[in-house]
ROSE-4610 file (N, C-alpha, C; in Angstrom, 1 decimal, always signed):
// ROSE-4610
residu = [M/M/M/V/V/V/V/V/V/V/V/V/H/H/H/S/S/S/A/A/A/G/G/G/I/I/I/Q/Q/Q/D/D/D/R/R/R/A/A/A/G/G/G/A/A/A/V/V/V/L/L/L/V/V/V/F/F/F/D/D/D/Q/Q/Q/L/L/L/I/I/I/H/H/H/L/L/L/F/F/F/P/P/P/F/F/F/I/I/I/R/R/R/L/L/L/V/V/V/W/W/W/A/A/A/D/D/D/G/G/G/G/G/G/Y/Y/Y/T/T/T/G/G/G/Q/Q/Q/L/L/L/V/V/V/S/S/S/S/S/S/A/A/A/K/K/K/H/H/H/C/C/C/W/W/W/G/G/G/F/F/F/V/V/V/L/L/L/E/E/E/I/I/I/I/I/I/K/K/K/R/R/R/T/T/T/D/D/D/D/D/D/L/L/L/K/K/K/G/G/G/F/F/F/Q/Q/Q/L/L/L/L/L/L/P/P/P/R/R/R/R/R/R/W/W/W/V/V/V/V/V/V/E/E/E/R/R/R/T/T/T/F/F/F/A/A/A/W/W/W/L/L/L/G/G/G/R/R/R/Y/Y/Y/R/R/R/R/R/R/L/L/L/S/S/S/K/K/K/D/D/D/Y/Y/Y/E/E/E/F/F/F/Y/Y/Y/P/P/P/D/D/D/S/S/S/S/S/S/E/E/E/T/T/T/M/M/M/I/I/I/Y/Y/Y/M/M/M/A/A/A/M/M/M/S/S/S/L/L/L/L/L/L/M/M/M/A/A/A/R/R/R/R/R/R/I/I/I/A/A/A/R/R/R/S/S/S]
num = [1/1/1/2/2/2/3/3/3/4/4/4/5/5/5/6/6/6/7/7/7/8/8/8/9/9/9/10/10/10/11/11/11/12/12/12/13/13/13/14/14/14/15/15/15/16/16/16/17/17/17/18/18/18/19/19/19/20/20/20/21/21/21/22/22/22/23/23/23/24/24/24/25/25/25/26/26/26/27/27/27/28/28/28/29/29/29/30/30/30/31/31/31/32/32/32/33/33/33/34/34/34/35/35/35/36/36/36/37/37/37/38/38/38/39/39/39/40/40/40/41/41/41/42/42/42/43/43/43/44/44/44/45/45/45/46/46/46/47/47/47/48/48/48/49/49/49/50/50/50/51/51/51/52/52/52/53/53/53/54/54/54/55/55/55/56/56/56/57/57/57/58/58/58/59/59/59/60/60/60/61/61/61/62/62/62/63/63/63/64/64/64/65/65/65/66/66/66/67/67/67/68/68/68/69/69/69/70/70/70/71/71/71/72/72/72/73/73/73/74/74/74/75/75/75/76/76/76/77/77/77/78/78/78/79/79/79/80/80/80/81/81/81/82/82/82/83/83/83/84/84/84/85/85/85/86/86/86/87/87/87/88/88/88/89/89/89/90/90/90/91/91/91/92/92/92/93/93/93/94/94/94/95/95/95/96/96/96/97/97/97/98/98/98/99/99/99/100/100/100/101/101/101/102/102/102/103/103/103/104/104/104/105/105/105/106/106/106/107/107/107/108/108/108/109/109/109/110/110/110/111/111/111/112/112/112/113/113/113/114/114/114/115/115/115/116/116/116/117/117/117/118/118/118]
x = [+25.6/+26.0/+25.0/+25.4/+24.6/+25.0/+24.0/+24.2/+23.1/+23.4/+22.5/+22.5/+21.3/+21.3/+20.1/+19.9/+18.8/+17.4/+16.4/+15.0/+14.6/+15.3/+14.9/+15.3/+16.1/+16.5/+15.5/+15.0/+14.0/+14.7/+13.9/+14.5/+15.3/+14.8/+15.5/+16.8/+16.9/+18.2/+19.1/+18.6/+19.4/+19.9/+19.1/+19.6/+20.8/+20.8/+22.0/+23.2/+23.1/+24.3/+24.7/+23.8/+24.1/+24.8/+24.2/+24.8/+26.2/+26.4/+27.8/+28.8/+28.5/+29.4/+29.5/+28.3/+28.2/+29.0/+29.0/+29.7/+31.2/+31.7/+33.2/+33.6/+32.8/+33.2/+32.8/+31.7/+31.2/+30.9/+32.0/+31.8/+31.1/+31.0/+30.4/+28.9/+28.3/+26.8/+26.2/+25.2/+24.5/+23.0/+22.4/+21.0/+20.7/+19.8/+19.4/+17.9/+17.3/+15.9/+15.5/+14.3/+13.8/+12.3/+11.7/+10.2/+9.7/+8.4/+7.8/+8.2/+8.8/+9.2/+10.4/+11.1/+12.3/+12.0/+10.8/+10.5/+10.9/+10.8/+11.1/+12.4/+13.1/+14.3/+15.5/+15.3/+16.4/+16.6/+15.6/+15.7/+16.6/+16.4/+17.3/+18.7/+18.8/+20.1/+20.9/+20.3/+21.1/+21.8/+21.1/+21.7/+22.8/+22.6/+23.5/+24.7/+24.4/+25.5/+26.3/+25.6/+26.3/+26.4/+25.7/+25.8/+25.1/+24.0/+23.3/+21.8/+21.0/+19.6/+18.9/+18.1/+17.3/+15.9/+15.6/+14.3/+13.3/+12.2/+11.2/+10.2/+10.1/+9.2/+7.9/+6.9/+5.6/+4.5/+3.7/+2.6/+1.4/+0.6/-0.6/-1.7/-2.4/-3.5/-4.7/-4.8/-6.0/-6.2/-5.1/-5.2/-5.3/-6.1/-6.2/-5.6/-5.1/-4.5/-3.0/-2.5/-1.1/-0.8/+0.3/+0.7/+2.3/+2.8/+4.2/+4.8/+5.7/+6.3/+7.7/+8.1/+9.4/+10.5/+11.5/+12.6/+12.3/+11.1/+10.8/+11.0/+10.7/+10.9/+12.3/+13.3/+14.7/+15.0/+14.4/+14.6/+13.9/+12.7/+11.9/+12.6/+13.1/+13.7/+15.0/+15.8/+17.0/+16.7/+15.7/+15.3/+14.9/+14.2/+13.8/+15.1/+16.1/+17.3/+18.0/+18.0/+18.7/+17.9/+16.6/+15.8/+16.0/+16.6/+16.9/+18.0/+18.8/+19.9/+19.5/+19.7/+19.1/+19.5/+20.7/+21.1/+20.5/+19.9/+19.2/+17.7/+17.2/+15.8/+15.1/+15.8/+15.3/+16.5/+16.2/+17.2/+18.0/+18.9/+19.7/+20.9/+21.4/+22.6/+22.4/+23.3/+23.2/+23.8/+24.9/+25.6/+25.2/+25.0/+24.7/+25.9/+27.1/+28.2/+28.2/+27.7/+27.5/+26.5/+25.4/+24.3/+24.8/+25.6/+26.1/+27.0/+27.9/+28.8/+28.0/+27.0/+26.1/+25.5/+25.1/+24.5/+25.6/+26.8/+27.8/+28.2/+28.3/+28.6/+27.6/+26.3/+25.2/+25.3/+25.5/+25.5/+26.8/+27.9/+29.1/+28.9/+28.3/+28.0/+27.1/+26.1/+25.1/+25.9/+26.7/+27.4/+28.4/+29.1/+30.1/+29.4/+28.2/+27.5/+27.1/+26.6/+26.2/+27.4/+28.6/+29.8/+30.2/+30.1/+30.5/+29.6/+28.3/+27.4/+27.7/+28.1/+28.4/+29.8]
y = [+12.7/+11.3/+10.6/+9.7/+8.9/+7.4/+6.6/+5.1/+4.6/+3.9/+3.3/+1.8/+1.2/-0.2/-0.8/-2.1/-2.8/-2.4/-2.5/-2.2/-3.2/-4.3/-5.2/-4.8/-3.7/-3.3/-2.2/-2.4/-1.4/-0.1/+1.0/+2.4/+2.5/+1.9/+2.0/+1.3/+0.2/-0.5/+0.3/+0.9/+1.8/+3.0/+3.5/+4.6/+4.3/+3.0/+2.6/+2.6/+2.2/+2.3/+3.7/+4.6/+6.0/+6.6/+6.3/+6.8/+6.3/+5.0/+4.4/+5.2/+5.6/+6.4/+7.9/+8.4/+9.8/+10.2/+9.4/+9.7/+9.7/+8.9/+8.9/+10.2/+10.6/+11.8/+13.1/+13.1/+14.3/+14.1/+13.9/+13.6/+14.7/+15.9/+17.1/+17.1/+16.2/+16.2/+15.9/+16.7/+16.5/+16.3/+16.7/+16.6/+16.1/+15.1/+14.6/+14.6/+15.1/+15.1/+14.0/+13.4/+12.2/+12.3/+11.5/+11.5/+10.3/+10.1/+9.2/+7.7/+7.4/+6.1/+5.6/+6.5/+6.2/+6.2/+6.1/+6.0/+4.7/+4.5/+3.3/+3.3/+2.1/+1.9/+2.7/+3.1/+3.9/+5.2/+5.8/+7.1/+6.9/+5.9/+5.7/+5.2/+4.4/+3.9/+5.1/+6.1/+7.2/+7.9/+8.1/+8.7/+7.9/+6.6/+5.8/+5.3/+5.0/+4.4/+5.5/+6.5/+7.5/+8.9/+9.1/+10.4/+11.6/+11.4/+12.5/+12.3/+13.4/+13.3/+13.1/+12.1/+11.8/+12.4/+13.5/+14.2/+13.8/+13.3/+12.8/+13.9/+14.3/+15.3/+14.6/+14.7/+14.0/+14.9/+14.3/+15.0/+14.7/+15.7/+15.4/+14.8/+13.9/+13.2/+14.0/+15.1/+15.9/+16.7/+17.2/+18.1/+17.3/+17.7/+17.1/+18.0/+17.4/+18.1/+18.4/+19.4/+19.7/+20.5/+20.1/+20.8/+20.9/+22.1/+22.3/+21.9/+20.9/+20.5/+21.1/+21.5/+22.0/+21.0/+21.4/+20.7/+19.5/+19.1/+18.1/+18.5/+19.8/+20.3/+20.3/+20.2/+20.2/+18.9/+17.8/+16.5/+16.5/+16.9/+16.9/+17.8/+18.9/+19.9/+19.2/+18.5/+17.9/+16.8/+16.0/+15.0/+15.6/+16.7/+17.4/+17.9/+18.4/+18.8/+17.6/+16.5/+15.3/+14.8/+14.9/+14.4/+15.2/+16.4/+17.2/+16.6/+15.7/+15.1/+13.8/+13.7/+12.6/+11.2/+11.0/+9.7/+9.4/+10.4/+10.1/+10.2/+10.5/+10.7/+9.3/+8.3/+6.9/+6.0/+4.8/+3.9/+3.3/+4.0/+3.5/+2.6/+2.9/+2.2/+0.8/-0.1/-1.5/-1.7/-1.0/-1.2/-0.1/-0.4/+0.7/+1.7/+1.3/+2.2/+3.3/+2.9/+3.8/+4.8/+4.4/+5.3/+6.3/+5.9/+6.8/+7.8/+7.3/+8.2/+9.3/+8.9/+9.8/+10.9/+10.5/+11.5/+12.4/+11.9/+12.8/+13.8/+13.3/+14.1/+15.2/+14.9/+15.9/+16.9/+16.5/+17.5/+18.4/+17.8/+18.6/+19.6/+19.2/+20.2/+21.3/+20.9/+21.9/+22.9/+22.4/+23.3/+24.2/+23.6/+24.4/+25.5/+25.3/+26.3/+27.4/+27.1/+28.1/+28.9/+28.3/+29.0/+30.0/+29.5/+30.3/+31.5/+31.4/+32.5/+33.6/+33.2/+34.2/+34.6]
z = [+2.0/+2.0/+1.1/+0.3/-0.6/-0.4/-0.2/-0.3/-1.2/-2.2/-3.1/-2.9/-2.7/-2.4/-3.1/-3.0/-3.7/-3.1/-3.8/-3.3/-2.2/-2.0/-1.0/+0.4/+0.5/+1.9/+2.3/+3.5/+4.1/+4.4/+4.4/+4.5/+5.8/+6.9/+8.2/+8.1/+7.5/+7.3/+6.4/+5.4/+4.5/+5.3/+6.2/+7.1/+7.9/+8.4/+9.1/+8.3/+7.0/+6.1/+5.9/+5.8/+5.6/+6.9/+8.0/+9.3/+9.6/+9.2/+9.4/+8.6/+7.4/+6.6/+7.0/+7.3/+7.7/+8.9/+9.9/+11.1/+11.0/+10.0/+9.7/+9.0/+8.0/+7.2/+7.9/+8.6/+9.3/+10.7/+11.6/+13.0/+13.8/+13.2/+13.9/+13.8/+13.0/+12.8/+14.1/+14.5/+15.8/+15.6/+14.4/+14.2/+12.8/+12.7/+11.4/+11.4/+10.3/+10.1/+9.2/+9.5/+8.7/+8.8/+7.8/+7.8/+8.7/+8.7/+9.6/+9.3/+8.2/+7.9/+8.7/+9.4/+10.1/+11.6/+12.1/+13.5/+14.1/+15.4/+16.0/+16.7/+16.7/+17.4/+16.8/+15.5/+14.9/+15.6/+16.1/+16.8/+18.0/+18.8/+20.0/+19.6/+18.5/+18.1/+17.6/+16.9/+16.4/+17.5/+18.7/+19.8/+20.4/+20.6/+21.4/+20.5/+19.2/+18.4/+17.7/+17.2/+16.4/+17.1/+18.1/+18.9/+18.4/+17.6/+17.1/+17.3/+17.3/+17.4/+16.1/+16.0/+14.8/+15.1/+14.4/+14.6/+13.5/+13.9/+12.9/+12.6/+11.3/+10.9/+10.4/+11.2/+10.9/+10.4/+9.5/+9.0/+9.9/+10.3/+11.1/+10.3/+10.8/+10.1/+10.1/+10.9/+10.9/+9.6/+9.0/+7.9/+6.6/+5.7/+4.4/+3.3/+2.3/+1.2/+1.5/+0.7/+0.9/+2.1/+2.8/+4.0/+3.9/+4.0/+4.0/+5.3/+5.4/+6.6/+6.7/+7.9/+8.1/+7.7/+7.0/+6.5/+5.6/+5.4/+4.5/+3.1/+2.8/+1.4/+0.9/+1.9/+1.5/+0.7/+1.2/+0.5/-0.8/-0.9/-2.1/-3.2/-2.7/-3.6/-4.2/-3.4/-3.8/-4.8/-4.6/-5.5/-6.9/-6.8/-8.1/-8.8/-8.1/-8.7/-9.4/-8.7/-9.3/-10.5/-10.5/-11.6/-12.9/-12.8/-14.0/-14.8/-14.2/-14.9/-15.6/-16.9/-17.6/-17.1/-16.6/-16.1/-14.8/-14.1/-12.9/-13.0/-14.2/-14.3/-14.3/-14.6/-14.5/-14.0/-13.7/-13.2/-14.3/-14.9/-16.0/-15.6/-14.4/-14.0/-13.5/-13.8/-13.5/-12.1/-11.8/-10.5/-9.5/-8.3/-7.3/-7.2/-7.3/-7.3/-8.4/-9.6/-10.7/-10.4/-9.7/-9.4/-8.3/-7.4/-6.4/-7.0/-7.9/-8.6/-9.4/-10.1/-10.9/-10.0/-8.8/-7.9/-7.4/-7.0/-6.6/-7.7/-9.0/-10.1/-10.3/-10.2/-10.4/-9.3/-8.1/-7.0/-7.1/-7.5/-7.7/-8.8/-9.9/-10.9/-10.5/-9.7/-9.2/-8.3/-7.4/-6.5/-7.2/-8.2/-9.0/-9.7/-10.3/-11.0/-10.0/-8.9/-7.9/-7.4/-7.2/-6.8/-7.9/-9.2/-10.3/-10.5/-10.2/-10.3/-9.3/-8.1/-7.1/-7.2]
């Protein structure tokens, strides 16, 4: 699920936009992973409003340097895949809907290539 919005919207408010669309398209979702920026009231709202568990993957402050966090690499890997497409390497689009469409096109192309390989 992708929702592109202005930079003036905080991450937690953007997550609400994603969750509102996510639950209608994928009502069977029961677990969502997020990083530390999504802590707070959003965790309890996810359970009460949308019916799924929002699990926060936090980095411990004790360790210095790189630390591989469970499930966090999935998001970073996906951003790297999207960055390989020229239209998504920078913010070329004027309208948020165009940006969303470019992301869907890039991911569809990626999935089609993987299906064709197998």
